[in-house]
Every structure is written in C-alpha cells, then in structure tokens.
C-alpha positions in Angstrom: 5.9 -3.4 34.9 4.5 -5.5 32.3 5.6 -4.5 28.9 3.0 -3.2 26.1 2.5 -6.2 23.8 2.4 -3.7 20.9 5.9 -2.7 21.3 8.8 -4.8 20.8 11.0 -6.1 23.8 14.5 -5.0 24.3 16.9 -7.3 25.7 20.6 -6.6 26.8 23.6 -7.9 25.2 24.1 -10.4 28.1 20.6 -12.0 27.6 21.1 -12.2 23.8 24.3 -14.1 24.3 22.6 -16.4 26.9 19.9 -17.1 24.4 22.3 -17.7 21.6 24.1 -20.3 23.8 20.8 -21.9 24.8 19.5 -22.4 21.3 23.2 -23.8 20.4 23.0 -26.5 23.0 19.2 -27.0 22.6 19.8 -30.4 20.6 22.1 -31.9 23.3 19.5 -30.9 26.1 16.6 -32.0 24.2 18.4 -35.3 23.7 19.1 -35.6 27.4 15.5 -35.2 28.1 14.4 -37.8 25.7 16.9 -40.3 26.8 15.8 -39.6 30.3 12.1 -39.7 29.5 12.3 -42.7 27.1 15.0 -45.0 28.9 13.4 -47.3 31.4 14.6 -48.5 34.6 15.9 -51.7 33.3 18.4 -50.2 30.8 19.8 -47.8 33.4 20.5 -50.6 35.7 22.0 -52.6 33.0 24.3 -49.6 32.3 25.2 -49.2 35.8 26.1 -52.9 35.9 28.6 -52.5 33.0 30.2 -49.4 34.4 30.6 -51.2 37.7 32.2 -54.2 36.2 34.6 -51.9 34.4 35.4 -49.9 37.6 35.7 -53.2 39.6 38.3 -54.7 37.0 40.5 -51.5 36.6 40.2 -49.8 39.8 39.5 -52.5 42.4 40.7 -50.6 45.4 38.2 -47.9 44.8 35.7 -50.1 44.0 36.0 -51.7 47.3 35.8 -48.5 49.0 32.5 -47.5 47.2 30.8 -50.8 48.6 28.8 -48.6 51.3 26.8 -47.1 48.5 25.4 -50.4 47.5 24.9 -51.3 51.1 22.8 -48.1 51.6 20.4 -49.2 48.6 19.7 -52.6 50.4 19.3 -51.0 53.5 16.7 -48.5 52.2 14.8 -51.6 50.6 15.1 -53.3 53.8 13.1 -50.6 55.3 9.9 -51.1 53.1 9.9 -54.9 53.1 8.3 -55.4 56.4 5.5 -52.5 56.2 4.9 -53.3 52.7 4.3 -57.0 53.0 2.5 -56.6 56.2 -0.1 -53.9 55.1 -0.6 -55.3 51.7 -1.4 -59.1 53.2 -3.6 -57.6 55.8 -5.9 -55.8 53.3 -5.7 -58.9 51.2 -7.0 -61.2 53.7 -9.1 -59.2 55.9 -10.5 -57.3 53.0 -12.4 -60.4 51.8 -14.4 -60.7 55.3 -14.7 -64.2 56.6 -13.7 -65.9 53.2 -11.0 -68.1 55.0 -11.8 -70.8 52.6 -10.6 -68.6 49.7 -7.0 -67.9 51.7 -6.7 -71.5 52.5 -7.2 -72.3 48.8 -4.8 -69.9 47.6 -2.2 -71.4 50.2 -2.7 -74.9 49.1 -2.1 -74.1 45.2 1.1 -72.1 46.2 2.6 -74.9 48.1 1.6 -77.2 45.2 3.2 -75.3 42.9 6.2 -74.5 44.8 7.0 -78.2 45.5 6.5 -79.3 41.9 8.7 -76.6 40.6 11.4 -76.9 43.2 11.3 -80.7 42.1 12.2 -80.0 38.7 15.0 -77.7 39.9 16.8 -80.5 41.7 16.2 -83.0 39.1 17.7 -80.7 36.8 20.7 -79.8 38.8 21.5 -83.2 39.3 21.5 -84.3 35.7 23.7 -81.1 34.8 26.4 -81.9 37.3 26.5 -85.7 36.4 26.7 -84.6 32.7 29.2 -82.0 33.2 31.2 -83.4 35.8 32.8 -80.1 36.8 34.7 -81.5 39.9 36.7 -84.4 38.3 39.5 -81.9 37.3 40.4 -81.4 40.8 40.6 -85.0 41.9 44.2 -85.5 43.3 44.8 -81.7 43.7 45.8 -80.5 47.2 43.0 -78.3 48.4 43.1 -76.4 51.8 40.3 -77.3 54.4 37.8 -74.5 54.6 38.0 -72.1 57.8 35.0 -69.7 57.6 32.2 -72.3 57.6 29.2 -71.1 59.2 28.3 -73.2 62.4 24.7 -72.9 62.8 22.5 -76.1 62.2 19.3 -76.1 60.9 16.2 -78.4 61.8 12.7 -78.6 61.3 12.1 -77.4 65.1 14.3 -74.1 64.5 12.8 -73.5 61.4 9.3 -73.7 62.9 10.6 -71.7 65.6 11.8 -68.8 63.4 8.3 -68.3 61.8 7.0 -67.0 65.2 8.8 -63.9 66.2 9.9 -63.1 69.7 8.2 -59.7 69.2 6.0 -58.0 66.5 8.4 -55.2 66.2 11.4 -57.4 66.0 9.7 -59.1 62.8 9.1 -55.7 61.1 12.8 -54.6 61.8 14.2 -57.8 60.5 13.5 -57.7 56.8 15.0 -61.0 56.1 12.4 -62.6 58.6 9.9 -62.7 55.6 8.0 -65.7 57.1 7.7 -64.3 60.6 5.9 -60.9 58.8 3.8 -63.1 56.8 2.8 -65.0 60.2 1.9 -61.8 62.1 0.1 -60.2 59.2 -2.2 -63.4 59.1 -2.6 -63.4 62.9 -3.6 -59.7 62.6 -6.0 -60.3 59.6 -7.7 -63.0 61.5 -8.3 -60.6 64.5 -9.7 -57.9 62.3 -12.2 -60.3 60.7 -13.3 -61.1 64.4 -13.5 -57.5 65.6 -16.7 -55.1 65.3 -17.4 -53.6 62.0 -16.1 -50.2 63.1 -12.7 -51.4 64.1 -12.4 -53.6 61.0 -13.2 -50.8 58.6 -10.5 -48.3 60.3 -7.9 -51.2 60.4 -8.4 -52.0 56.9 -8.4 -48.5 55.7 -5.2 -47.5 57.9 -3.4 -50.6 56.2 -4.7 -49.9 52.8 -3.2 -46.2 53.1 -0.1 -47.5 54.5 0.5 -49.9 51.7 -0.1 -47.2 49.2 2.4 -45.0 50.7 5.0 -47.9 50.8 4.7 -48.2 47.3 5.3 -44.6 46.9 8.5 -44.8 49.0 9.5 -47.7 46.6 9.3 -45.6 43.7 11.5 -42.9 45.1 14.1 -45.4 46.3 14.2 -46.7 42.5 15.6 -43.2 41.8 18.9 -44.6 43.5 18.6 -48.1 42.3 21.1 -47.6 39.2 23.9 -46.0 41.6 23.3 -48.5 44.4 23.5 -51.3 41.9 26.6 -50.2 40.1 28.5 -49.8 43.2 27.4 -53.1 44.6 28.8 -55.2 41.6 31.8 -52.8 41.5 32.7 -53.9 44.9 32.0 -57.8 44.4 34.3 -57.4 41.1 36.7 -55.3 43.0 37.2 -57.7 45.8 37.0 -61.1 44.2 38.4 -60.2 40.7 37.4 -61.8 37.5 40.6 -64.0 37.7 38.9 -66.2 40.4 36.6 -67.6 37.7 39.5 -68.9 35.9 40.1 -71.7 38.6 36.5 -72.9 38.9 35.3 -71.7 35.5 33.7 -75.1 34.8 31.6 -75.1 38.0 30.4 -71.4 37.4 29.7 -72.0 34.0 27.8 -75.3 34.6 25.7 -73.3 37.2 24.7 -70.5 34.6 24.2 -72.9 31.9 22.0 -74.9 34.0 19.9 -72.2 35.6 19.2 -70.8 31.7 18.2 -74.5 30.9 15.8 -74.5 33.8 14.2 -71.1 32.8 13.7 -72.3 29.0 12.4 -75.9 29.7 10.5 -75.3 33.0 9.5 -71.7 33.5 9.0 -70.6 30.0 6.6 -73.6 29.2 4.6 -72.8 32.6 4.2 -69.3 31.5 3.0 -70.4 27.9 0.6 -72.9 29.4 -0.8 -70.4 31.6 -1.0 -67.8 28.8 1.1 -65.2 30.3 1.9 -62.4 28.0 5.7 -62.9 27.7 6.8 -59.5 26.6 5.0 -57.5 29.1 5.9 -60.1 31.8 9.8 -59.7 30.8 9.3 -56.0 31.2 7.7 -56.5 34.7 10.5 -59.1 35.6 13.5 -57.0 34.3 14.1 -54.6 37.0 13.8 -56.7 40.2 15.7 -59.5 38.3 18.5 -57.2 37.6 18.4 -55.8 41.2 18.6 -59.3 42.7 21.6 -60.3 40.5 23.6 -57.2 41.3 23.1 -57.2 45.0 22.7 -60.9 45.3 19.8 -60.2 47.7 16.3 -61.2 47.1 15.0 -58.8 49.5 16.4 -55.9 47.7 14.3 -56.8 44.9 10.9 -57.9 46.7 9.3 -54.5 47.0 9.9 -53.8 43.4 8.8 -57.4 42.5 5.6 -57.0 44.4 4.7 -53.5 42.7 5.5 -54.7 39.4 3.2 -57.9 39.7 0.3 -55.7 41.0 0.7 -53.4 37.9 0.9 -56.3 35.8 -2.4 -57.7 36.6 -1.9 -60.0 39.8 -4.4 -59.2 42.6 -2.5 -57.5 45.7 -3.6 -60.4 47.9 -2.2 -63.0 45.8 1.0 -61.1 45.4 1.1 -60.1 48.9 0.8 -63.9 49.9 2.7 -65.6 47.2 5.9 -63.9 46.9 7.0 -63.6 50.6 5.9 -67.3 51.2 8.1 -68.0 47.9 10.9 -66.7 49.3 11.2 -69.3 51.7 9.6 -72.3 50.0 10.3 -71.6 46.2 13.8 -70.9 45.9 14.4 -72.5 42.5 17.7 -71.1 41.9 19.1 -72.0 45.3 17.5 -75.5 45.1 19.4 -76.2 41.6 22.3 -74.9 43.1 22.5 -77.3 46.1 21.9 -80.1 43.9 24.8 -79.1 41.7 27.2 -78.0 44.4 26.6 -81.1 46.6 27.8 -83.6 43.7 30.4 -81.2 42.6 31.9 -81.6 46.3 31.4 -85.4 45.8 33.3 -85.3 42.4 36.2 -83.0 44.0 36.8 -85.7 46.9 36.7 -88.9 44.7 33.4 -90.2 46.4 31.1 -91.8 44.2 27.5 -92.0 44.7 24.8 -94.6 43.2 21.7 -93.3 41.6 19.8 -94.4 44.8 22.2 -92.4 47.0 21.8 -89.3 45.0 18.0 -89.6 44.9 18.1 -89.8 48.8 20.6 -86.7 48.8 18.1 -84.8 46.6 15.3 -85.7 49.1 17.1 -84.5 52.1 17.9 -81.3 50.3 14.1 -81.0 49.4 13.2 -81.2 53.1 15.9 -79.1 54.5 16.1 -76.3 52.2 12.6 -75.0 52.9 12.1 -72.0 55.1 15.6 -71.2 55.5 15.7 -67.8 53.8 16.1 -65.7 57.0 19.2 -67.5 58.0 22.5 -65.8 56.7 24.4 -68.2 54.2 21.5 -70.3 54.5 22.6 -72.2 51.2 25.8 -73.1 52.9 24.4 -74.4 56.1 22.1 -76.8 54.1 25.1 -77.8 51.9 27.1 -78.6 54.9 24.3 -80.6 56.6 23.6 -82.5 53.3 27.3 -83.3 52.7 27.7 -84.6 56.3 24.7 -86.9 55.9 26.1 -88.4 52.8 29.7 -88.8 54.4 31.2 -86.3 51.9 34.5 -84.3 53.0 34.0 -80.7 53.6 37.3 -79.5 52.1 35.9 -79.0 48.5 33.8 -76.3 49.9 37.1 -74.0 49.6 36.8 -74.3 45.9 33.1 -73.1 46.2 33.6 -70.2 48.6 36.1 -68.5 46.2 33.4 -68.1 43.6 30.2 -68.2 45.6 29.4 -64.3 45.4 29.4 -64.9 41.6 27.2 -67.8 42.0 24.9 -66.4 44.4 24.2 -63.7 41.8 23.0 -66.0 39.5 20.7 -68.5 41.9 19.3 -65.5 43.9 18.1 -63.6 40.5 16.3 -67.0 39.3 14.7 -67.3 42.7 13.1 -63.9 42.0 12.2 -64.8 38.6 10.7 -68.1 40.0 8.6 -66.2 42.6 7.2 -63.8 40.0 6.3 -66.6 37.7 4.7 -68.2 40.7 2.5 -65.4 41.1 1.3 -64.8 37.8 0.6 -68.8 37.7 -1.3 -68.8 40.9 -3.4 -65.6 40.1 -4.3 -67.4 36.6 -4.9 -70.7 38.6 -7.5 -68.7 40.8 -9.0 -66.9 37.9 -7.9 -63.5 39.2 -5.3 -62.6 36.6 -6.2 -59.1 34.9 -9.8 -59.4 36.2 -12.6 -56.9 35.7 -11.2 -54.3 38.0 -7.9 -54.5 36.5 -9.3 -54.0 33.1 -11.3 -51.3 34.1 -8.2 -49.5 35.6 -6.5 -49.8 32.3 -9.3 -48.1 30.5 -9.3 -45.3 33.2 -12.9 -46.2 34.4 -11.6 -46.4 38.1 -10.2 -43.2 40.1 -6.9 -43.8 42.0 -7.4 -43.0 45.6 -6.5 -44.3 48.8 -9.2 -45.7 51.1 -8.5 -43.2 53.9 -9.4 -40.3 51.6 -12.9 -41.2 52.0 -12.5 -40.8 56.0 -12.9 -37.1 57.1 -10.0 -36.2 59.4 -12.5 -35.0 62.3 -14.4 -38.1 62.1 -11.5 -40.4 62.2 -10.3 -38.6 65.3 -13.7 -39.0 66.9 -13.4 -42.6 66.2 -10.1 -42.8 67.7 -11.2 -41.0 70.7 -14.4 -42.8 71.4 -12.5 -46.1 70.6 -10.1 -45.2 73.6 -13.4 -44.9 75.9 -15.6 -47.2 74.5 -15.3 -49.1 71.1 -18.4 -50.6 71.2 -20.3 -47.4 71.5 -19.5 -46.1 67.9 -22.1 -45.2 65.4 -21.8 -46.2 61.6 -22.6 -42.5 60.7 -19.3 -41.4 62.3 -17.2 -42.6 59.3 -17.8 -43.3 55.9 -15.1 -45.8 54.6 -15.9 -47.5 51.4 -14.1 -49.9 49.0 -11.1 -50.3 51.3 -10.2 -53.8 50.4 -9.6 -52.6 46.7 -7.8 -49.7 47.5 -4.2 -51.3 47.2 -5.6 -52.7 43.9 -6.7 -49.3 42.8 -3.6 -47.8 43.4 -1.5 -50.4 41.6 -3.7 -50.6 38.7 -3.5 -46.7 38.1 0.0 -46.9 38.9 0.5 -48.9 35.8 -1.1 -46.3 33.6 0.9 -43.5 35.1 4.3 -45.6 35.5 6.4 -43.1 33.7 8.7 -43.0 36.8 12.2 -43.7 35.1 10.2 -44.7 31.9 9.6 -48.1 33.8 6.5 -48.5 31.8 5.1 -52.2 32.3 1.8 -52.5 30.4 
C-alpha cells in the first residue's frame, strides 16, 4: 500500500542503520563510480601491465599458472578477426558498386606507402646496429648451439599459396591467415557486384549487420582486456624473469631505442605532414598498442585497431583493406628487428660485412619478410634464411631466443602503430579522412542503425524463400534496403559519439 504523502514515513531501526552506513560510505562509493566512468581503457591496461610485472617478478610460479587467462583473451579476439575483416571489407568494396578503379587505386597507394616506410625501417635498423654494435661483447665467448629453431622454409611460392585457403571456413577459423581472409572477401565482393540487384542488396545488408555486430562483440571483449593483458605479461615475466635482460641488455636496449627513434623520425613526421591530429590519434592508438605489447600478438589488437580507426575518421572500406594487408606487408617493427638481429648475429660470430654485403642482406630481408605474418615465428624463419644466404653461423641465435619474448612485445606494438598510421595516411591521401558523413555523425545529424533494420523480417523471409526457387523472379518492392554501403560507417561514427565504454573516448 502506498503511504500518504502528507504523513511521515517511519523506518525501522535496521533500515535507519543501513541508511547511516550508506551515507558514511557514500564518498567512497561515489569515488569508485567516478573512477570507473572517467578512467579510460588505456589507463586500466597500463595498471594491469604494472600489476602483471610485479606479480611475475615476486610470484613467478603463480604468474606462469595464470597464463591461460591471458590466452583466453587472445582466443576471444581471434574469434572476431575473421568475420570482422570479411564483413567490413565486403561492404566497403561491394558497396561502391562497380567502382573497381577506386579499389585498385587504394591498393596501389597502400603498397607504395608500405614499401617506403619499411625501407626506412630497414635503413634505421642497419644504422643502429652498426653504431651501437651490441654483438661485439660476445666475441670469443662459448655460446651453445640453438636446438629449438623452426625448420620451415619460406619462399615466394609458399607465400602465394598461403594467400589462397584450402577452404573458405578454414580461412575464417584461422585468425592468423589475414591475407587469406582478405582474398576471400575480395572474391566474394566481386561476385556480389556481378549478381542481380536484389541479391546484391541482401548480401550487402547482411554483411553490414554482421560487421555492426562484430564491433559490438569487440566492445564486450574489451571488458576483459585488462585482466587478460595483466595475466599475459605476468606469465612472460614469471617464465623468463627480468634477470635474462642483464645478459643481452644491450641488444634489447638497442632495439627499444631504435624503435623509438623510428617512431620519432619517420612515423611522427608522416603524421604531421598528413595533418593528423596527434592527441586524438594517440587516444585511438593507445589501447591497441598496449594490447599488442602485452600479448606480443598483432591479431589480438586488430579488431580494436579497426574499431578505433573507423571512429577516428577513416572510412570503413579503407580501414578494412589497409590494416589487414598491412599485417603482412607493413610490419615496421619486425622489419627493423630483422635488420638489427641479422647484423647482431654477424657481430657475435665475428663475421665482418662490407656496406655492399649489408645492402644485399637488406634487399633479401625486404623481399623475404613480406606476407609471412600467418607463419608461426615468422621473424625467426626469415632471419634463419637470411643468415644462411649471408654465410653467417646460426649459434648466435641462442642469445636472441633468450630475450625474444621481450623484443617481440616491442616490435609487435610498433607493427600495430605503423598500420594505424598507414590507415590514416591512405585515408588522407584518398581525400576521405573525416569526410562529410563523418562530420555529420559528429554533429548528430545521422542516425546509427544497421542496414538490415530497414528490411522487414517477413519481406526478408520472402526474399529467401523465392530465392531458393527462382532468384531472378524477385521484385524490387519485396525489400526496401537503403543506404547499405554506409551502415558500418554510420555505426562507427555514432560509436565515436557514444564511446563511453570503459571511458575509452577517442574523439
């Protein structure tokens, strides 16, 4: 029974005591709410990494045992990679009708940018290792031959073969086969453009909604990101220990310093020349960069990198093409690492290489390091092949293997940073960065809705039913699907407005 508003409400002693406790703890409760609301995902990841390092240092056995919790995060992300890349790329390509010239232009500009930047990475890595000479301190020491080297060889034939999957669903299941997913999406998009208008509209609408849902799944997984990342870095420190850095500290320090120099003298000027807003770019890059660093996995950061780049102002079709292909052709951190590691091995073995011989080694690396992201321990495979061609002994690899986990964290995070930079530069080059549609979304002039919401369920069922009998007999009035090619962009733009998830506000 509702009490009379004119009469005072009487509370029991227990209720009054609970009220006093609630009022006493109100500042603390409100404080936690403020922290959760205004602390973004980047800060939570940094805190998790610090805690992970402490746990790995002082409780190594426990840290190794919680490694599966970090693996779970990588697996969760892996489940999203295939559908996200495929659906977004299909909408981006097929949604532009028969404008294949634009797709070709986008591919050409991307490859040109990739080759220029990776060449700079090779040159900087080569200069750094010749100046610092981190391998000279090991000359004459007894070094054990490595026993756990990958035996697979990489050739252009095997690389081209890996692009075409044995089956479509095998490519979708293997989240590391990024190029194979891109290939399937491109073939599917071309087929859609050649289909009748009704089939085209339905398939674009389906992939548009699938892409929208995958972005929502990424947001859900990001709730677990700090826990997974903290456990991953704790396991790495617990297994290898920070003491291993003492022996080869100069090598690791040279790599980290050189990567920082590469960012400052190559990527930063590129962003400035392209007039990319640096502060907002740093906010967009932060979470994917830290994910890649903590997990040493580019794939774990790929969905978040794509989501943030779309929200940052890059069109979805450019994001869906540049970032996945960059994972094979624009590995800035790995390329720099290979240049540094190959000459480090030569210095340890006491093998002197002339400038001409070093240039030949770099050309070999430039050709052999493309398209191998799907191969486990690809950097080591390329490094072994390069050392063999240059007549450099393999035993110095034992020194690298001891600290490779820590170096892998650095080069992987720079790979992610380089690909997100490439995405912005290509979008700017295309004149599509923060275009009118993106600006309209920021002003609240566009409504966030998936393309499929304009398709009545009954009408869609009729389309499917008639399509099974006679696809050509469909009539246009049975479905009203409009603005499908921009559905992912609509989602991503308004997502930038509403991005209060974990406080990860980019714009």
